[in-house]
N, C-alpha and C positions, 0 to 999 in steps of 0.2 A: 460421461461428462467429466470434465476437469476444469479447475479454476486456478488462475495464476494472479497473484496480487502484484500490481505494479506501483512502486513508490515514485512519486513525482514531486515537483515544485521543491527544489533544493531548500534546505533549512537556511535561515539567516545566520549571520555571525553571532547575533545576540542569543539566539536559541542554542547554537552550538556551544557558546560559552556557558549559558545557564545549565545545560544538560551535561556539561563537561565531555563533549564529543570531539574526538580527534579530527583534524581537518582531512585526514586520509580515509575516513570512513564515509560511506555513502548513505545519507539519510534524506528523507523527504518529509514534507509537511502534509502531503495528501496522498491518498492511494485510491486506485480504481482496479476493478477486476477485469481480466480477460477470460471469457467463458467459451468453452468448446463443447458442443454436443453433437448429436448425429446429423444435425442440419447445417452446421457450419461454425464459424468463429464470430464472437461478438464482444461487446464491452458492457459492463454493468451500468445501470442507469444512475447509480449513486457514486459520488466522489466523497470518500471519507476524509475527515480532517479533525483537528483538535488534539493531536498528539504528534509524535515523531514516528516515522516508519523506517525500519532499517533494511536495506537491500541485502545485507549479509546474514542477519539473524532471523529474518522472517517476521511474521505477525502472529498474533494470538488466534487460536482456533475460532473464537467468537467472530472475529473480523472476516475470516474466510467463510464461515457458515452464513453470516448475514449477506455477504455479497453473492454467494453461490445460490442462495434461495430467494433472492429478491425478485427475480424475473419470472 
């Protein structure tokens, strides 16, 4: 089984300014998991939010673990 975290819902200009994020970096306000196991491909039931998620830097292991083990 593997899990990929997808960052979505682009951050607003206000959040970009508050977090001092360059306009050239890809960040999202929500994330959801793509899950692959022996039976096929699916998406996680939960959409995580409440922080910023970076396309290039990845997410914390706790985020991956919670998504990978929710189903």
